[in-house]
C-alpha positions in Angstrom: 0.0 0.0 0.0 1.6 3.2 -1.2 0.8 5.6 1.7 1.6 3.4 4.7 5.0 2.1 3.7 6.1 5.7 2.8 5.2 6.9 6.2 7.3 4.2 7.9 10.3 4.7 5.7 10.4 8.5 5.7 9.4 9.0 9.3 10.9 6.3 11.5 9.9 8.3 14.6 7.3 11.1 14.5 5.5 12.6 11.5 6.6 16.1 12.5 3.6 17.6 14.2 3.0 15.1 17.0 1.5 12.0 15.5 4.0 9.2 15.3 4.3 7.1 12.1 3.4 4.0 14.1 0.2 5.8 15.4 -0.8 6.7 11.9 -0.2 3.1 10.6 -2.2 1.6 13.6 -5.0 4.2 13.1 -5.1 3.5 9.3 -5.3 -0.3 9.8 -7.8 0.0 12.6 -10.1 2.8 11.4 -9.6 3.3 7.6 -9.1 -0.2 6.1 -12.4 -1.5 7.4 -14.1 1.3 5.5 -12.8 0.1 2.1 -16.1 -1.4 1.0 -17.9 1.9 1.8 -15.2 3.9 0.0 -15.4 1.7 -3.1 -19.2 1.9 -3.2 -18.9 5.7 -2.9 -16.3 5.9 -5.7 -18.2 3.5 -8.0 -21.4 5.5 -7.4 -19.9 8.9 -8.1 -17.3 8.1 -10.8 -18.4 6.1 -13.9 -14.9 5.4 -15.4 -14.5 2.0 -13.7 -10.8 1.8 -14.7 -10.1 4.8 -12.5 -11.6 3.4 -9.3 -8.6 1.5 -8.0 -6.3 4.5 -8.6 -8.8 6.8 -6.9 -8.9 4.6 -3.9 -5.1 4.7 -3.6 -5.1 8.5 -4.0 -7.7 8.7 -1.2 -5.5 6.5 1.0 -2.5 8.7 0.3 -4.4 11.9 1.1 -5.8 10.4 4.3 -2.3 9.2 5.4 -0.8 12.6 4.6 -3.5 14.4 6.6 -3.2 12.0 9.5 0.5 12.7 9.8 -0.5 16.2 11.0 -3.5 15.1 13.2 -5.6 12.0 13.5 -9.2 12.9 12.7 -11.8 12.2 15.4 -14.0 10.2 13.1 -12.5 8.2 10.3 -15.6 7.5 8.1 -16.7 11.1 7.4 -13.0 12.1 7.0 -12.4 9.3 4.4 -15.6 10.1 2.5 -14.9 13.8 2.5 -11.4 13.2 1.2 -12.8 11.0 -1.6 -15.4 13.7 -2.4 -12.7 16.4 -2.6 -10.5 14.2 -4.7 -13.4 13.6 -7.2 -14.1 17.4 -7.3 -10.4 18.0 -7.9 -10.4 15.5 -10.8 -13.4 17.2 -12.4 -11.9 20.6 -12.1 -8.5 19.5 -13.4 -10.0 17.8 -16.5 -11.9 21.0 -17.4 -13.8 19.2 -20.2 -15.5 16.2 -18.7 -17.1 13.5 -20.8 -20.7 13.1 -19.7 -20.2 9.5 -18.9 -17.2 10.2 -16.6 -19.2 11.6 -13.7 -22.3 9.9 -12.5 -23.9 12.7 -10.4 -22.2 16.1 -10.2 -24.7 17.2 -7.5 -23.6 14.4 -5.3 -20.0 15.7 -5.7 -21.1 19.2 -4.6 -19.9 20.9 -7.8 -21.9 24.0 -8.4 -23.4 23.9 -11.8 -24.8 27.4 -11.7 -24.1 30.2 -9.3 -27.3 31.3 -7.5 -28.9 34.4 -9.1 -29.2 37.7 -7.3 -32.8 36.9 -6.2 -31.7 33.7 -4.5 -28.8 35.4 -2.9 -31.1 38.1 -1.5 -33.5 35.5 -0.2 -30.7 33.6 1.4 -29.3 36.7 3.1 -32.8 37.5 4.4 -33.3 34.0 5.8 -29.8 34.2 7.4 -30.8 37.4 9.1 -34.0 35.8 10.4 -32.2 32.9 11.8 -29.6 35.1 13.5 -32.4 37.3 15.0 -34.1 34.1 16.3 -30.9 32.8 17.7 -30.3 36.2 19.5 -33.8 35.8 21.1 -32.9 32.4 22.7 -32.1 32.2 26.4 -28.3 32.3 26.7 -27.7 28.7 27.6 -30.1 27.4 25.0 -28.4 29.6 22.4 -24.9 28.4 23.4 -26.0 24.7 23.2 -27.7 25.2 19.8 -24.7 26.9 18.3 -22.3 24.3 19.6 -24.5 21.4 18.6 -26.2 22.4 15.4 -23.8 24.9 13.9 -20.4 23.8 15.2 -21.4 20.1 15.1 -20.2 19.1 18.6 -21.5 16.0 20.3 -23.6 16.2 23.5 -20.5 15.1 25.5 -18.4 17.8 24.0 -21.0 20.5 24.6 -21.4 19.3 28.2 -17.7 19.6 28.7 -17.5 23.1 27.1 -20.5 24.4 29.0 -19.6 22.7 32.3 -23.0 20.9 32.6 -24.4 17.4 32.5 -25.2 15.7 29.1 -28.9 15.5 30.1 -29.0 19.2 30.6 -27.4 19.7 27.2 -30.2 17.7 25.7 -32.8 19.8 27.5 -31.1 23.1 26.3 -31.0 21.7 22.7 -34.6 20.6 22.7 -35.8 23.8 24.2 -33.6 25.9 21.9 -34.8 24.1 18.8 -38.4 24.3 19.9 -38.2 28.0 20.5 -36.3 28.6 17.2 -39.0 26.7 15.3 -41.7 28.7 16.9 -39.9 32.0 16.2 -39.1 31.1 12.6 -42.5 29.7 11.9 -44.3 32.6 13.6 -46.0 30.7 16.4 -44.2 32.7 19.2 -41.9 30.9 21.7 -43.4 28.1 23.7 -40.3 26.4 25.1 -38.9 26.9 28.6 -35.7 28.6 29.3 
């Protein structure tokens, strides 16, 4: 496997930023290799040139290993799939002219086909202002929990640690915050508790 043996031979100790080569190799074998079936399914679904799939998999592995040398990701599956997605987008951009059969579903890759028009941009800015105004009206602890959980994507445990509260309390703050936000944005007025 190209990426793993390169790590061992180039970096017999650490990888430079704090993750040792042996940690990267162990992480790769433990967390990434078991995802190969999922990765291959993703690549086959999103790239029609079947002859490229094996090479794409190897490129994903190399990119994953290179990134892991700097810092091991918290969750391997989303990291590997995002790396594969970015690789496919890079390939599409690099090739400039893409045969229609090369890419199965450009939307699945996240490649913008058309930039949003001025009307859509105006509507989006207005919606964003409404959401910000609604967030500002939440009780402070609910607002903090909603921002950490729904915007920053932290887990309940991470939110609890940051806020210095129990996970059950985080769940209450999230539920109340989401309920109040829904009421504010849908025009029903707040009904949740603070």
